[in-house]
C-alpha positions in Angstrom: -15.3 4.4 -70.8 -12.6 2.9 -68.5 -9.1 3.6 -69.6 -6.1 1.8 -67.9 -3.2 4.1 -68.4 0.3 2.5 -68.0 3.4 4.8 -67.8 6.2 2.4 -68.6 8.9 1.4 -66.1 9.3 3.4 -62.8 10.9 3.1 -59.4 13.9 0.8 -59.5 13.5 0.4 -63.3 14.5 3.6 -65.1 13.8 2.2 -68.5 15.8 3.6 -71.4 18.4 6.4 -70.6 20.1 9.0 -72.7 20.9 12.7 -73.0 20.4 13.1 -69.2 16.9 11.7 -69.4 15.2 8.6 -67.9 12.3 6.9 -69.7 10.4 6.4 -66.5 10.1 10.2 -65.9 9.0 11.0 -69.5 6.4 8.2 -69.6 4.9 9.4 -66.3 4.9 13.1 -67.4 3.0 12.2 -70.6 0.6 9.8 -68.8 -0.3 12.4 -66.1 -1.0 15.0 -68.8 -3.2 12.5 -70.7 -5.2 11.8 -67.5 -5.6 15.5 -66.7 -6.8 16.4 -70.2 -9.3 13.5 -70.4 -10.7 14.2 -66.9 -11.0 18.0 -67.5 -12.3 18.0 -71.1 -14.4 14.9 -71.5 -17.5 13.3 -70.0 -18.0 9.7 -68.8 -14.3 8.6 -68.7 -12.7 6.8 -65.8 -8.9 6.7 -65.8 -6.9 4.3 -63.7 -3.1 4.5 -63.8 -0.6 1.7 -63.1 1.4 4.3 -61.3 1.0 8.0 -60.7 4.5 8.5 -59.1 8.0 7.0 -59.3 7.1 3.5 -58.0 8.1 0.0 -59.1 5.4 -2.2 -60.5 5.8 -5.5 -62.4 4.4 -6.2 -65.8 2.2 -8.9 -64.3 0.8 -6.5 -61.7 -0.1 -4.0 -64.5 -2.0 -6.5 -66.7 -3.7 -8.2 -63.8 -4.9 -4.9 -62.3 -6.3 -3.8 -65.7 -8.1 -7.2 -66.1 -9.5 -7.2 -62.6 -10.8 -3.6 -63.0 -12.5 -4.5 -66.3 -10.8 -1.7 -68.4 -12.2 -1.0 -71.9 -8.7 -0.1 -73.2 -5.1 -0.5 -72.1 -2.7 2.2 -73.1 1.0 1.8 -72.3 3.3 4.8 -72.8 7.0 4.2 -73.6 10.1 5.9 -74.9 12.4 4.1 -77.4 16.1 3.6 -77.5 18.5 2.3 -80.2 21.3 3.5 -82.4 21.8 7.2 -82.3 20.5 7.5 -85.9 17.2 5.8 -85.0 14.4 8.3 -84.4 10.6 8.7 -84.6 7.3 7.4 -83.3 5.8 3.9 -83.6 3.1 2.0 -81.8 2.2 -1.7 -81.2 -0.7 -4.1 -80.8 -0.4 -7.8 -80.0 1.0 -9.8 -82.9 -1.7 -12.5 -82.5 -4.4 -10.1 -83.6 -5.7 -9.5 -87.1 -5.7 -6.1 -88.9 -9.5 -6.0 -88.4 -9.4 -6.5 -84.7 -10.7 -3.8 -82.3 -7.2 -3.1 -81.1 -6.0 -2.6 -84.8 -8.9 -0.2 -85.4 -8.0 1.8 -82.3 -4.4 1.7 -83.4 -5.3 3.2 -86.8 -7.1 6.1 -85.2 -4.7 6.9 -82.3 -1.6 6.6 -84.5 -3.0 9.1 -87.0 -3.9 11.6 -84.2 -0.5 11.3 -82.4 1.6 11.7 -85.5 -0.2 14.9 -86.4 1.2 16.8 -83.4 4.3 15.0 -82.0 6.9 16.4 -84.4 8.4 13.0 -84.8 9.2 10.8 -87.8 6.5 8.2 -88.5 7.9 4.7 -88.1 4.6 3.1 -88.7 2.1 0.8 -86.9 3.5 -2.5 -85.7 2.8 -5.7 -83.8 4.8 -7.4 -81.1 4.5 -10.1 -78.4 4.9 -7.6 -75.4 3.5 -8.9 -72.1 1.0 -6.0 -71.6 -0.4 -6.5 -75.1 -0.6 -10.3 -74.8 -1.9 -10.7 -71.2 -4.6 -8.0 -71.2 -8.2 -9.0 -71.8 -9.2 -5.8 -73.5 -7.8 -4.1 -76.6 -4.3 -2.7 -75.8 -1.9 -0.4 -77.5 1.8 0.5 -76.6 3.2 3.7 -77.9 6.9 4.4 -78.3 7.3 8.2 -78.3 10.6 8.9 -79.8 14.2 7.7 -79.2 15.9 8.9 -76.1 19.2 8.0 -77.8 18.6 10.4 -80.7 19.7 14.0 -80.6 16.6 15.4 -82.3 14.0 13.3 -80.3 15.8 13.9 -77.0 15.8 17.6 -77.5 12.1 17.6 -77.9 11.7 15.4 -74.8 13.2 18.2 -72.7 10.4 20.6 -73.7 7.3 20.7 -71.5 5.4 21.9 -74.6 6.3 18.7 -76.4 5.0 16.6 -73.5 1.7 18.5 -73.7 1.5 17.9 -77.5 2.2 14.2 -77.2 -0.4 13.9 -74.4 -3.0 15.9 -76.5 -2.3 13.7 -79.5 -3.1 10.5 -77.5 -6.2 12.2 -76.0 -7.4 13.2 -79.5 -7.0 9.6 -80.6 -8.8 8.1 -77.6 -11.6 10.6 -77.9 -12.1 9.8 -81.6 -11.8 6.0 -81.2 -14.3 5.8 -78.3 -16.6 8.6 -79.3 -16.0 10.6 -76.1 -18.2 13.7 -75.6 -16.5 17.0 -74.6 -17.7 18.7 -71.5 -19.5 22.0 -72.2 -17.2 25.0 -71.9 -18.2 27.8 -69.6 -17.8 31.2 -71.2 -14.9 33.1 -69.6 -15.9 35.5 -66.8 -14.9 38.9 -68.1 -16.0 40.7 -65.0 -19.4 41.9 -66.4 -22.2 42.0 -63.8 -25.8 41.7 -65.0 -28.0 43.6 -62.6 -31.7 43.1 -62.3 -33.4 46.5 -61.9 -37.0 46.2 -60.6 -37.9 49.8 -61.3 -36.2 53.2 -61.4 -37.7 56.2 -59.6 -37.1 59.9 -59.1 -38.7 59.5 -55.6 -36.9 57.5 -52.9 -40.3 56.8 -51.3 -41.6 55.1 -54.5 -38.4 53.1 -54.6 -38.9 52.0 -51.0 -42.4 51.0 -51.7 -41.2 48.8 -54.6 -38.7 47.1 -52.2 -41.6 46.3 -49.8 -43.7 45.0 -52.7 -40.9 42.6 -53.8 -40.3 41.5 -50.2 -43.9 40.5 -49.9 -43.4 38.2 -52.9 -40.3 36.7 -51.3 -37.8 38.6 -53.5 -35.0 40.5 -51.7 -33.9 43.8 -53.2 -32.4 47.2 -52.2 -32.3 50.8 -53.3 -29.3 52.0 -55.2 -28.7 55.5 -56.5 -27.4 56.5 -60.0 -27.1 59.7 -61.8 -28.3 60.1 -65.4 -27.8 63.4 -67.2 -27.2 65.0 -63.8 -30.5 63.7 -62.3 -30.5 61.3 -59.4 -32.5 58.1 -59.8 -33.4 55.6 -57.2 -33.0 52.1 -58.7 -34.4 49.0 -57.1 -31.9 46.2 -57.6 -33.1 42.6 -57.2 -29.9 40.8 -57.8 -26.5 40.9 -59.7 -25.1 38.0 -61.6 -22.0 37.2 -63.6 -24.1 34.9 -65.8 -26.6 36.5 -68.1 -28.7 33.4 -68.0 -29.1 33.6 -64.2 -29.9 37.3 -64.5 -32.6 36.5 -67.1 -34.1 33.9 -64.7 -34.3 36.5 -61.9 -35.8 39.1 -64.3 -38.5 36.6 -65.2 -39.2 35.9 -61.5 -39.5 39.7 -60.9 -41.9 40.2 -63.8 -44.1 37.3 -62.6 -44.4 39.2 -59.3 -46.1 41.9 -61.3 -43.1 44.2 -61.8 -43.5 44.9 -65.6 -41.0 47.8 -65.7 -38.1 45.6 -64.6 -35.0 45.4 -66.9 -31.3 44.3 -67.0 -28.2 46.5 -66.8 -24.8 45.2 -67.7 -21.9 46.9 -65.9 
């Protein structure tokens, strides 16, 4: 899936301003988080941004770039402004589209997911004749993430945790709308080592013989000593792994070499 992600304004155009904030900074922060979450958590998604820093770009450049790239979806991130009493979240698709259009279907899904987490009043789903909605060849959505002119909304905008929530809401909507598949999550490394013990002997000579036997089969190993109930044992170690699956694979290899008394130890 190819997502063209457009943080509104930038460079010489600050966008809306209020409460010591510039719209261009907030839209970029949200968009960068969206890109990061999508690329880290989901498979088969390609994200192209209209800007990834504080640069100036015309509306025509944004729509033309998305069209030339062949994006599957255009997402514009904006912050609203108005009377100090106005507050909340709303989003827009092109007003020439029907309620059954692809863009409207995506709007339904993304709006619902964003409003779940953004702590903003729901101002509803709307339509408008904005350039980036009209001139793009693919379904497009423009989100207005709160009012920079409102005390409540602006206070949220100053919190990095809110930026994260808004980004996650957009990601949840995109993932749902386009059926994105999450990347498998590796279990956390808790420091456990899974050691493959290819035999444990009271005699060092027997342990050395086992090392030679394994070497003849192309498996490197060494002798390690351990005390059990005050008795010294010579253990032949044929690998240590942080992943149990990798240790199990080595154990199978050792047993195929004829070492039937091999086992795993987690330490």
